[in-house]
C-alpha positions in Angstrom: 46.2 -19.4 -75.4 45.7 -18.5 -71.4 46.3 -15.0 -69.6 49.0 -17.1 -67.5 51.1 -17.6 -71.1 50.7 -13.9 -71.8 51.8 -12.9 -68.5 55.3 -15.6 -68.8 56.1 -13.5 -72.0 55.3 -10.1 -70.2 57.7 -10.9 -66.8 60.5 -9.8 -68.3 58.9 -6.0 -69.1 57.5 -6.3 -65.2 60.7 -4.4 -63.4 60.6 -1.5 -66.1 56.6 -0.6 -65.7 56.9 -1.3 -62.0 59.3 1.2 -62.1 57.6 3.9 -64.0 54.4 3.8 -61.9 56.9 4.5 -58.8 58.1 7.1 -60.2 55.0 8.8 -61.3 54.0 8.1 -57.9 57.0 10.2 -56.8 56.1 13.0 -59.0 52.4 13.2 -57.9 54.0 13.3 -54.1 56.3 15.9 -54.6 54.2 18.1 -56.8 56.2 18.3 -60.2 52.9 16.0 -61.6 49.9 18.3 -60.6 46.9 17.1 -57.7 43.7 19.2 -58.1 41.9 19.5 -54.9 38.0 20.3 -54.4 36.1 22.1 -52.6 33.5 19.3 -51.4 34.9 15.5 -50.2 36.3 13.1 -52.8 36.3 9.4 -52.0 38.0 7.4 -54.4 37.0 3.5 -55.0 39.7 1.3 -57.4 41.6 -1.3 -56.8 45.5 -2.7 -57.3 44.4 -5.5 -59.6 43.3 -5.6 -63.6 40.0 -7.0 -64.1 36.5 -7.0 -61.8 36.7 -5.8 -58.4 33.1 -5.2 -57.8 33.9 -1.5 -58.2 30.3 -0.4 -59.7 28.3 -2.1 -57.0 30.3 -0.4 -54.5 29.7 2.8 -55.9 26.0 2.2 -56.5 26.2 1.1 -52.5 27.9 4.5 -51.5 25.6 6.6 -53.6 22.8 5.4 -52.0 24.0 5.7 -48.4 25.0 9.3 -49.1 21.4 10.2 -50.9 19.6 8.6 -47.9 21.6 10.8 -45.8 20.8 13.9 -47.8 24.1 14.4 -49.7 23.9 15.1 -53.3 26.8 12.6 -54.3 28.0 12.8 -57.9 29.9 9.7 -59.8 33.0 10.9 -61.8 34.0 8.1 -64.4 36.3 8.1 -67.4 33.9 6.4 -69.4 35.9 3.5 -70.6 34.5 2.0 -73.9 32.7 4.9 -74.9 33.1 6.6 -77.9 32.8 10.2 -77.1 36.4 12.4 -77.3 34.3 15.4 -75.5 35.8 16.9 -72.3 33.0 16.8 -70.0 30.5 14.4 -70.3 26.7 14.7 -68.7 25.2 11.7 -68.6 22.9 12.0 -66.3 22.0 15.3 -64.6 19.8 13.7 -61.4 17.0 13.9 -63.8 16.9 13.1 -67.1 19.7 10.3 -68.3 21.1 12.1 -71.5 23.8 10.1 -73.3 23.8 6.3 -74.3 26.4 3.4 -73.1 27.9 3.8 -76.6 29.2 7.3 -76.3 29.6 7.2 -72.8 30.6 3.7 -71.8 28.7 1.0 -70.4 29.5 1.7 -66.1 28.2 5.3 -66.3 25.1 4.5 -68.5 24.5 1.4 -65.9 25.2 3.5 -63.1 22.4 6.6 -64.4 19.7 4.0 -64.7 20.3 2.3 -61.6 20.8 6.0 -59.4 17.7 8.3 -60.0 18.5 11.2 -58.8 22.3 10.8 -58.8 24.6 13.3 -61.1 26.7 10.3 -63.5 29.6 12.5 -65.3 32.8 11.3 -67.7 35.5 12.7 -69.5 39.3 11.3 -69.6 40.5 14.1 -67.5 37.9 13.6 -64.9 39.0 17.2 -62.7 37.2 18.7 -65.3 33.8 16.5 -65.0 34.2 17.0 -61.1 34.3 20.4 -61.6 31.5 20.9 -63.5 29.3 18.2 -60.7 30.0 20.7 -58.4 28.5 23.8 -60.0 25.4 21.6 -61.1 25.4 20.9 -56.8 27.3 18.5 -56.1 28.4 18.2 -52.2 30.0 14.6 -52.7 32.4 13.7 -55.1 32.7 9.6 -56.1 35.6 8.9 -58.3 34.8 5.5 -59.7 38.0 3.5 -60.9 40.2 6.0 -58.8 42.9 5.0 -57.5 45.2 5.2 -60.1 44.3 8.7 -61.2 46.2 11.0 -58.7 45.4 14.2 -60.7 42.5 14.4 -57.9 43.0 14.6 -54.5 40.8 12.3 -52.4 39.7 12.8 -48.6 38.9 9.1 -48.6 40.8 6.6 -50.6 39.1 2.9 -51.1 40.8 0.1 -52.7 38.9 -3.2 -53.5 40.1 -6.7 -53.8 38.1 -9.9 -54.7 38.1 -12.2 -52.6 38.4 -15.1 -55.0 41.5 -13.6 -57.1 42.8 -11.5 -54.4 46.1 -10.5 -55.8 46.6 -12.2 -58.6 50.0 -13.8 -59.2 51.7 -10.7 -57.2 53.2 -9.6 -60.3 52.6 -6.2 -61.9 51.6 -6.2 -65.5 52.6 -6.9 -68.0 53.9 -9.9 -65.6 50.8 -10.3 -63.8 47.4 -8.8 -62.5 48.9 -5.8 -60.4 48.6 -2.0 -62.2 51.6 -0.9 -59.5 53.6 -2.2 -56.8 52.0 -3.6 -53.8 53.7 -0.8 -51.7 51.0 1.6 -53.4 48.6 0.9 -51.1 50.0 2.7 -48.5 48.4 5.5 -50.2 45.0 4.2 -49.8 43.3 4.2 -46.6 40.5 1.5 -46.9 40.4 -2.7 -47.8 37.3 -4.1 -49.2 37.6 -7.8 -49.8 34.2 -7.8 -52.4 32.5 -11.3 -52.6 33.3 -12.7 -50.0 31.2 -15.8 -48.9 30.8 -19.0 -47.3 33.0 -21.2 -49.4 36.3 -18.6 -49.3 35.7 -16.8 -46.1 38.7 -18.4 -44.7 40.7 -17.3 -47.6 39.5 -13.8 -46.9 39.9 -13.6 -43.1 44.3 -15.2 -44.3 44.3 -11.9 -46.6 42.6 -9.9 -44.3 45.4 -11.0 -41.5 48.1 -10.2 -44.0 47.0 -6.6 -44.8 46.7 -5.7 -41.0 50.1 -7.0 -40.7 51.7 -5.0 -43.9 49.4 -2.3 -43.3 48.2 -1.9 -39.4 46.3 1.4 -40.2 43.9 0.8 -42.4 40.9 -0.7 -41.9 39.8 -4.0 -43.6 36.0 -5.0 -44.3 34.1 -8.1 -46.2 31.8 -6.7 -48.5 29.0 -9.6 -49.8 27.8 -9.4 -53.9 24.4 -10.4 -53.4 21.9 -11.2 -56.7 18.5 -9.3 -55.2 16.2 -10.2 -58.4 15.9 -10.1 -61.9 14.8 -8.1 -64.4 13.0 -7.6 -68.0 14.1 -5.5 -70.6 11.7 -4.4 -73.0 13.2 -3.2 -76.5 13.2 0.0 -75.6 15.1 -0.2 -72.6 11.9 -0.1 -70.0 12.5 -2.5 -67.2 10.3 -4.0 -64.7 11.3 -6.5 -62.3 10.4 -10.0 -62.4 9.9 -12.9 -59.6 12.2 -15.9 -60.6 10.1 -18.4 -59.5 8.1 -17.1 -62.8 11.2 -18.6 -65.0 11.5 -22.2 -63.2 12.0 -24.6 -65.3 12.6 -22.7 -68.2 16.2 -23.1 -70.5 18.0 -20.2 -70.2 20.8 -19.0 -72.6 23.2 -17.0 -70.2 25.7 -14.8 -71.6 28.0 -11.9 -70.1 30.8 -9.1 -71.3 32.3 -8.3 -68.2 36.2 -8.9 -66.4 35.2 -11.7 -64.4 32.7 -14.1 -66.4 33.3 -16.7 -63.5 31.6 -14.3 -61.6 28.6 -14.4 -63.2 28.7 -18.0 -63.3 29.0 -18.3 -59.5 26.0 -15.6 -59.2 23.8 -18.0 -61.4 24.6 -21.0 -59.0 23.8 -18.9 -56.0 20.0 -18.2 -57.7 20.0 -21.8 -58.9 20.1 -21.1 -62.5 21.6 -23.5 -64.3 21.7 -22.3 -68.0 21.6 -24.5 -71.2 25.0 -22.5 -72.1 27.1 -19.2 -71.0 28.9 -17.6 -73.4 31.8 -15.4 -71.9 32.4 -12.3 -73.9 35.3 -10.0 -73.3 34.8 -7.1 -70.6 32.7 -3.9 -72.2 32.1 -5.8 -75.2 30.2 -3.9 -77.4 27.3 -5.7 -78.7 27.6 -5.8 -83.0 24.6 -7.0 -85.1 27.0 -10.2 -86.1 27.5 -11.5 -82.1 24.0 -10.8 -81.6 22.6 -12.9 -84.7 25.2 -15.4 -83.4 23.7 -15.4 -79.5 19.9 -15.9 -81.1 21.5 -18.4 -83.4 23.2 -20.4 -80.6 20.1 -20.1 -78.0 17.7 -21.2 -80.7 20.1 -24.6 -81.5 19.7 -24.9 -77.4 15.8 -24.3 -77.5 16.2 -21.6 -74.9 13.1 -20.0 -73.7 14.8 -16.9 -72.5 18.2 -15.1 -72.3 19.9 -13.6 -69.4 22.8 -11.2 -68.8 24.1 -8.6 -66.6 22.9 -5.2 -65.9 26.1 -3.7 -67.4 25.0 -5.7 -70.7 22.0 -4.4 -70.3 22.5 -1.2 -71.5 24.1 -2.1 -74.5 21.3 -3.7 -75.6 18.6 -1.2 -76.1 16.5 -0.8 -79.3 17.9 -4.6 -80.3 15.1 -6.9 -81.3 15.2 -10.3 -79.8 13.3 -13.4 -80.7 13.5 -14.1 -76.6 12.7 -12.2 -73.5 16.2 -10.5 -72.2 16.8 -10.8 -68.3 19.5 -9.2 -66.3 20.8 -9.6 -62.7 20.5 -7.0 -60.3 23.4 -7.2 -57.7 24.2 -5.3 -54.6 27.1 -4.8 -52.1 26.3 -5.5 -49.0 29.8 -4.5 -47.1 29.8 -5.0 -43.5 28.0 -2.4 -41.1 31.2 -0.8 -39.5 32.0 0.5 -43.1 28.9 2.9 -43.0 29.9 4.3 -39.8 33.1 5.2 -41.4 32.0 6.4 -44.0 29.6 8.4 -42.4 31.5 9.8 -39.6 34.7 10.8 -42.0 36.1 14.2 -41.1 35.5 15.5 -44.7 31.7 15.1 -44.5 
């Protein structure tokens, strides 16, 4: 059954959920629910919609940008999909990666692996890892998936929309794609439309016009999600950069466990990779032995010469013996240059 079918069943309950989210927002605004303020700047990256909008590549981009300017940013995440119940989890102390994806979640582990020198901490009550990060020397906090997490005050609230999806059906969960009513966007400071390209540029410009009309005080930027290459991952998790030409004319079996598998398919198209099969799995999927065996069988039946997945999938496939080489696609956000100026000249920095 399709997502739209389930949304149709949930539609009668959308007003109730929407009202609950409005009440929650009101209580935070009035101080009934407490928000913790920190002595360092807090930049939140989040979204209004369910599913993937490119938050992780944007967090990577911001962390590198701030690090290059001499700041010591720390990434604070809830750690969705991780088994830990600890209040504070130090995924990376800036020198060593200390915890695995099964324990803290795939995205924090991926951020730790791809951002050397950056603190990465998780915890359900995010003010606790945030305070710990400051004690460890962080002078800027990057709040991953933070738009709805009003328990931490932020100096800059960035909301992302995927250009292909935008606001979905514009209905609030469980009748649609929205986590909150549209009016919640009054809280944010900046919009970024991710995944923009020549094919959807007109769609992005039209949506930007809508946002400018409804929220004239909030700038809107475009950002490209660009595949920058491939990495080969060994069984022990060590990676090496691979040139795409090395895999030319070899049969590829692709798979992914992300929110928007169609986005991965688009990425492969940009790389001119036509897999013999593309297996889409649920977001944050944990690769059990049975699933791995199924993937191996399907790849062998398709006479594939290598596996290809996302970087987020790679971190969950360490220490798993595979009969074929395992590659991952490296993605980077590339927002408009004016966005850099907005970040680095923000009054909180």
